DRENKOL-669903 format. One line per 2 residues: number of its first residue (from 1); for each residue x, y, z of C-alpha. Coordinates in nm, 4 decimals. Example, Ala and Ser with C-alpha at 12.3 -4.5 7.8 and 13.67 -1.06 7.14 Angstrom:
BEGIN
1	1.2300 -0.4500 0.7800 | 1.3670 -0.1060 0.7140;
END
This chain:
BEGIN
1	17.9884 17.8791 10.3446 | 18.3368 17.7762 10.2330;
3	18.5685 17.7947 10.5342 | 18.8665 17.8655 10.3083;
5	18.6890 18.1719 10.1707 | 18.6556 18.3027 10.5247;
7	19.0258 18.2562 10.5933 | 18.9645 17.9736 10.8434;
9	19.1634 17.7107 10.6507 | 19.5377 17.7453 10.5844;
11	19.6173 17.6266 10.2315 | 19.9981 17.6517 10.2695;
13	20.2136 17.3470 10.1949 | 20.2573 17.0720 10.4532;
15	20.5859 17.0933 10.6521 | 20.8719 16.8877 10.5080;
17	21.0045 16.5771 10.6797 | 21.1936 16.6683 10.9911;
19	21.0418 17.0093 11.0236 | 20.8865 17.0934 11.3570;
21	20.5083 17.0513 11.3492 | 20.2955 17.3112 11.5275;
23	20.1512 17.1969 11.8557 | 19.7950 17.2822 11.7461;
25	19.6090 17.4512 11.4662 | 19.6166 17.8265 11.4694;
27	19.2962 17.9844 11.5923 | 19.1080 18.2292 11.3720;
29	19.2245 18.5834 11.4075 | 19.0288 18.8132 11.6362;
31	18.8841 19.0031 11.3400 | 18.7366 18.6926 11.1701;
33	18.3905 18.5675 11.2645 | 18.1091 18.3736 11.1047;
35	17.8164 18.5897 10.9941 | 17.5368 18.6087 11.2506;
37	17.2022 18.4358 11.1762 | 17.0414 18.7758 11.1124;
39	17.3067 18.8648 10.8539 | 17.2746 18.5227 10.6903;
41	16.8952 18.5588 10.6825 | 16.9283 18.9029 10.5221;
43	17.1509 18.7510 10.2537 | 16.9018 18.4646 10.2067;
45	16.6114 18.7082 10.1595 | 16.8145 18.9265 9.9247;
47	16.9046 18.6286 9.7030 | 16.5489 18.4968 9.6860;
49	16.3934 18.8383 9.6230 | 16.6396 18.8980 9.3400;
51	16.5771 18.5534 9.1873 | 16.3111 18.3264 9.3367;
53	16.4536 18.0316 9.1422 | 16.7684 18.0533 9.3541;
55	16.5728 17.8977 9.6428 | 16.6529 17.5498 9.5069;
57	17.0272 17.6081 9.5405 | 16.9940 17.7814 9.8779;
59	16.7842 17.5007 10.0234 | 17.0225 17.2359 9.8912;
61	17.3335 17.3888 10.0457 | 17.1908 17.5198 10.3752;
63	17.1900 17.2699 10.6664 | 16.8521 17.2344 10.8380;
65	16.9765 17.3710 11.1722 | 17.1311 17.6742 11.0032;
67	16.8128 17.7398 10.8067 | 16.6083 17.7213 11.1277;
69	16.8382 17.9775 11.2903 | 16.8001 18.2094 10.9929;
71	16.4203 18.1805 10.9988 | 16.4105 18.2496 11.3722;
73	16.6249 18.5596 11.3159 | 16.3807 18.7030 11.0587;
75	16.1453 18.9764 11.1693 | 15.7809 18.9677 11.0594;
77	15.8480 19.2418 10.8045 | 16.1294 19.0362 10.6531;
79	15.9113 18.7258 10.6431 | 15.6447 18.9252 10.4608;
81	15.9060 19.0479 10.2147 | 16.0276 18.6918 10.1509;
83	15.6825 18.5409 10.0995 | 15.5617 18.8431 9.9067;
85	15.7986 18.7118 9.6387 | 15.7710 18.3362 9.6955;
87	15.3898 18.3061 9.7169 | 15.3157 18.4419 9.3656;
89	15.6180 18.2505 9.2355 | 15.4726 17.9297 9.3788;
91	15.1369 18.0012 9.2127 | 15.3107 18.0483 8.8774;
93	15.4983 17.7196 8.9246 | 15.1727 17.5403 9.0087;
95	15.0244 17.6665 8.6818 | 15.3226 17.5267 8.4926;
97	15.2963 17.1871 8.6617 | 14.9198 17.1544 8.6134;
99	14.9212 17.2877 8.2571 | 15.1916 17.0380 8.1648;
101	15.0518 16.7250 8.3306 | 15.1627 16.5582 8.0085;
103	15.4618 16.7839 7.9508 | 15.6152 16.8399 7.6113;
105	15.8854 17.0639 7.7554 | 16.0102 16.8154 8.0137;
107	16.2873 17.0498 8.1235 | 16.0412 17.3249 8.2212;
109	15.8136 17.0782 8.3997 | 16.1027 16.9216 8.5902;
111	16.2352 17.2628 8.6962 | 15.8902 17.3702 8.8154;
113	15.8474 17.0517 9.0207 | 16.1944 17.0949 9.1714;
115	16.1309 17.4574 9.2635 | 15.7977 17.3692 9.4244;
117	15.9734 17.1017 9.6299 | 16.2109 17.3723 9.7545;
119	15.9155 17.5978 9.8441 | 15.7494 17.3124 10.0335;
121	16.0761 17.2381 10.2133 | 16.1076 17.6004 10.3253;
123	15.7478 17.6075 10.4519 | 15.7991 17.2819 10.6445;
125	16.1106 17.4218 10.8105 | 15.9252 17.7450 10.8931;
127	15.6295 17.5604 11.0464 | 15.8589 17.3509 11.2672;
129	16.0751 17.6445 11.3808 | 15.9779 17.7754 11.7237;
131	15.8772 18.1396 11.7458 | 15.8553 18.2045 11.3705;
133	15.5512 18.4006 11.2539 | 15.3492 18.2454 10.9723;
135	15.2585 18.5461 10.7594 | 14.9424 18.5543 10.5430;
137	15.1401 18.5193 10.2196 | 15.2911 18.1928 10.3457;
139	14.9451 18.0668 10.4510 | 14.8177 18.1457 10.1023;
141	15.1023 17.9532 9.9389 | 15.0391 17.6528 10.1649;
143	14.6691 17.6591 10.0789 | 14.7437 17.6612 9.7067;
145	14.9741 17.3603 9.7500 | 14.7149 17.1729 9.9581;
147	14.4526 17.2217 9.6873 | 14.6589 17.0462 9.4170;
149	14.7432 16.7288 9.6111 | 14.5176 16.5094 9.3973;
151	14.5954 16.6972 9.0762 | 14.9591 16.5877 9.0761;
153	15.0105 16.2838 8.8553 | 15.3027 16.0691 8.7530;
155	15.6161 15.9358 8.9149 | 15.8053 16.2618 8.8755;
157	15.5513 16.4565 9.0825 | 15.5066 16.1827 9.3471;
159	15.7795 16.3152 9.5827 | 15.6286 16.6655 9.5608;
161	15.2817 16.5259 9.6332 | 15.4001 16.3387 9.9412;
163	15.6014 16.6389 10.0621 | 15.2908 16.8618 10.0432;
165	15.0891 16.6091 10.2443 | 15.3620 16.5845 10.5073;
167	15.3640 16.9638 10.5262 | 14.9904 16.9576 10.6006;
169	15.0407 16.6837 10.8630 | 15.3216 16.8772 11.0353;
171	15.1182 17.1980 11.0256 | 14.8271 17.0237 11.1962;
173	15.0395 16.8505 11.4572 | 15.2251 17.1749 11.5362;
175	14.8852 17.3409 11.6026 | 14.9742 17.6334 11.3793;
177	14.7154 17.8980 11.2788 | 14.5086 17.8139 10.9721;
179	14.5632 17.4400 11.0014 | 14.1939 17.3582 10.9453;
181	14.2222 17.4681 10.5815 | 14.5036 17.2215 10.5153;
183	14.3429 16.8950 10.6270 | 14.0670 16.7823 10.3853;
185	14.2926 16.6786 10.0966 | 14.5698 16.5595 10.3288;
187	14.3370 16.3297 10.5252 | 14.1961 16.1885 10.2026;
189	14.5469 16.1249 10.0690 | 14.6692 15.9338 10.3758;
191	14.3456 15.7330 10.3790 | 14.3940 15.6320 10.0157;
193	14.7485 15.5243 10.0994 | 14.6356 15.3251 10.4049;
195	14.3602 15.1482 10.2103 | 14.5874 15.0415 9.9260;
197	14.6872 14.6819 9.8627 | 15.0491 14.7517 9.9588;
199	14.9662 14.9583 10.2700 | 15.1512 14.8980 10.5964;
201	15.0789 14.9557 10.9642 | 15.2805 15.2763 10.9349;
203	15.0174 15.4065 10.6899 | 14.7435 15.3295 10.9446;
205	14.9370 15.5153 11.2152 | 14.9728 15.8092 10.9801;
207	14.5947 15.8226 10.9374 | 14.5374 15.7880 11.3112;
209	14.7667 16.0822 11.3814 | 14.5218 16.3034 11.1901;
211	14.2044 16.1777 11.3587 | 14.1596 16.5104 11.5380;
213	14.1611 16.6886 11.2021 | 13.8319 16.5224 11.1051;
215	13.6515 16.7414 11.3571 | 13.7347 17.0400 11.1340;
217	13.5308 16.8910 10.8464 | 13.1539 16.9347 10.8170;
219	13.0196 16.5903 10.7318 | 12.6673 16.7248 10.6911;
221	12.7701 16.8903 10.3631 | 12.7629 16.7121 10.0308;
223	13.1177 16.8232 9.9582 | 13.2418 16.5707 10.2142;
225	13.0868 16.2707 10.0350 | 13.4164 16.1515 9.8828;
227	13.5892 16.1592 10.2200 | 13.2946 15.9764 10.3797;
229	13.3325 15.6949 10.1269 | 13.6975 15.6564 10.2274;
231	13.6036 15.6481 10.5966 | 13.3403 15.3803 10.5316;
233	13.6023 15.1829 10.3406 | 13.8360 15.2099 10.6415;
235	13.5550 15.0770 10.8621 | 13.5485 14.7466 10.6709;
237	13.9253 14.7242 10.6206 | 14.0777 14.4396 10.8301;
239	14.4026 14.6334 10.8645 | 14.2242 14.9101 11.0567;
241	14.0163 14.6673 11.2630 | 14.3216 14.4721 11.3780;
243	14.5571 14.7613 11.4514 | 14.5317 14.9390 11.7882;
245	14.5693 15.2846 11.6334 | 14.3267 15.1891 11.3575;
247	14.0622 15.0889 11.6123 | 14.1111 15.4160 11.8004;
249	14.0663 15.6032 11.4734 | 13.7439 15.4154 11.3903;
251	13.5963 15.4763 11.7372 | 13.6534 15.8474 11.6865;
253	13.4394 15.8445 11.3714 | 13.1282 15.7882 11.5836;
255	13.1755 16.1295 11.7473 | 13.1851 16.3341 11.4257;
257	12.8252 16.3497 11.3047 | 12.4934 16.1809 11.3807;
259	12.4350 16.1272 11.0099 | 12.7786 15.9718 10.9771;
261	12.7050 15.7410 11.2733 | 12.4006 15.6056 11.0904;
263	12.6056 15.5498 10.7740 | 12.8766 15.3715 10.9743;
265	12.6102 15.1542 11.1399 | 12.4576 15.0624 10.8028;
267	12.8001 14.9650 10.6663 | 12.8722 14.7432 10.9679;
269	12.5320 14.5720 10.9436 | 12.6078 14.4809 10.5829;
271	12.9396 14.3286 10.6884 | 12.8246 14.1222 10.9863;
273	12.6688 13.8325 10.7889 | 12.9752 13.7857 10.5678;
275	13.2818 13.8814 10.7739 | 13.4966 13.6502 10.9834;
277	13.4051 13.5861 11.3481 | 13.7193 13.7694 11.4606;
279	13.6069 14.0809 11.2761 | 13.2571 14.0541 11.4242;
281	13.4246 14.0621 11.7652 | 13.6177 14.3707 11.6560;
283	13.2934 14.5419 11.5563 | 13.1374 14.4543 11.8934;
285	13.4337 14.6115 12.0721 | 13.4062 14.9129 11.8429;
287	13.0421 14.9728 11.9390 | 13.1216 14.9272 12.3079;
289	13.4052 15.1803 12.3017 | 13.2056 15.4296 12.0945;
291	12.9096 15.3933 12.3324 | 13.1264 15.4592 12.6397;
293	13.3028 15.7502 12.4705 | 12.9691 15.9113 12.3774;
295	12.8267 15.8922 12.7301 | 12.6642 16.2251 12.8134;
297	12.7121 16.3694 12.4640 | 12.4379 16.4586 12.2130;
299	12.5334 16.1612 11.9941 | 12.4887 15.9082 12.2770;
301	12.1238 15.8492 12.1896 | 12.2028 15.7753 11.8248;
303	12.4710 15.5209 11.9175 | 12.2422 15.3587 12.1765;
305	11.9770 15.3204 11.9074 | 12.2282 15.1430 11.6835;
307	12.3291 14.9057 11.9637 | 11.9662 14.8287 12.0491;
309	11.8978 14.7483 11.6843 | 12.1863 14.4993 11.6839;
311	12.0584 14.3412 12.0066 | 11.7150 14.2973 11.8511;
313	11.8691 14.1460 11.5384 | 12.0710 13.9029 11.7541;
315	11.7527 13.7855 11.9241 | 11.6052 13.6924 11.5857;
317	11.9228 13.5539 11.4284 | 11.8834 13.2153 11.2598;
319	12.2136 13.0803 11.3914 | 12.3814 13.0997 11.7291;
321	12.7036 13.2115 11.5573 | 12.5308 13.5186 11.4180;
323	12.3540 13.5881 11.7465 | 12.6855 13.6029 11.9279;
END
């Protein structure tokens, strides 16, 4: 809001030299007041419902704290009204972006990407705002965005892609309803980032922060095969084996599925003859921690069987280095 438009700034000329200056600025008159959050939220909803594309401008000019106040002032009915317009608009924008992966009308593609970024920004602010109800239409929009994470290509869509993933991460960490539906693609994305040649420890920490989300995925189903391959890749990645959060993440994998435990064990066995001694020590510590963590659980027997197999292999190793 422009303060001058509200009569809070005096645009009269400065006093001339020698004129007496006022002791302090005049206070706003008793009849002048900033609109309440509920009135500002009503105006926000009215603008967006009249023209969903106006969300880009509204998000750009509204400070985060002010937007949070407006969202917290919205009743459930108003939130449903807002997302009753924005959810189908987001779906239409997704169609534009995916249909024009190699856009000929670059202006339309760019506008669609920009508007989707505004939608994602509004959802992220809503998720992080205390006491705000997440209505079904908003959940639907978030699910549609989650499903296109790996369909977004090119440098222009990269910021949108990362923003969607961060939305899914924040949703999970805020323990909001429906979070289980927003983790499969997000976990895969952060794993790909962490396994890249230019990955950093921050990428590993980002993966580790989502370790609890893996429990929401059924690793007995064939649909999880791509994610399993990424997890097995993380198991042989030195960056994960040397980082404290990475080790904690890898230990947690042994609690997800008995079938996955056997696949993890097979991958480690293939690495032991060729990896560095320091990494063999890391694997030993990994088994020890997983074994202790599984004590009393149904998977304890599977992990014990893996450890016993390694002990037997050490007894028959050709070299003392391998036996240790």
